[in-house]
C-alpha positions in Angstrom: 0.0 0.0 0.0 2.9 2.4 0.8 4.3 1.9 -2.7 1.0 2.7 -4.2 0.9 6.1 -2.4 4.5 6.8 -3.1 6.5 5.3 -6.0 3.6 4.3 -8.1 2.0 7.7 -7.6 5.2 9.4 -8.7 5.3 7.2 -11.8 1.7 8.0 -12.6 2.6 11.7 -12.5 5.8 11.0 -14.4 7.8 12.6 -11.7 9.7 9.4 -10.4 13.1 11.2 -10.9 12.1 13.8 -8.4 9.7 12.3 -5.9 8.2 9.0 -4.7 11.1 7.4 -2.8 13.6 8.6 -0.3 16.9 8.9 -2.2 19.8 11.4 -2.5 18.9 14.1 -4.8 15.0 13.6 -4.5 12.6 15.9 -2.8 10.8 14.5 0.3 8.9 15.9 3.2 8.7 13.3 6.0 7.2 12.7 9.4 8.9 10.4 12.1 6.5 8.8 14.3 7.2 7.6 17.9 4.8 4.7 17.5 3.8 2.2 14.8 0.5 3.3 13.0 -0.1 -0.2 12.0 -0.5 -1.1 15.7 -3.1 1.7 16.2 -4.3 4.4 13.9 -4.1 6.9 16.9 -0.3 6.4 16.6 -0.4 8.7 13.6 -0.6 11.6 16.2 2.8 10.5 17.8 4.8 12.8 15.7 8.3 13.2 16.9 10.0 15.0 14.0 9.0 16.6 10.7 11.5 16.9 7.8 10.3 19.7 5.5 12.5 21.1 2.6 15.5 19.3 3.9 15.2 20.7 7.5 14.4 19.0 10.6 11.7 20.4 12.9 9.9 19.4 16.1 6.1 19.7 15.7 6.1 22.6 18.1 8.4 24.6 15.7 5.8 24.1 13.0 3.0 25.2 15.2 5.0 28.4 16.3 5.6 29.2 12.6 9.4 28.5 12.7 9.2 26.4 9.5 8.7 29.4 7.3 11.6 30.6 5.2 
């Protein structure tokens, strides 16, 4: 299912050279969770880190507007 939402979606958009997987030179915004969302969907709220535009943020940084340029 993850490939459908990432790699396959990038292929469908003809953008697999830029997005769709985590590799050097590709664009990727990510969230790092503190618990497995496959164990419980509520774990999607256990955000530890956000990687946006190549920068690493704590969720509180984003809420305080510190992720802006």
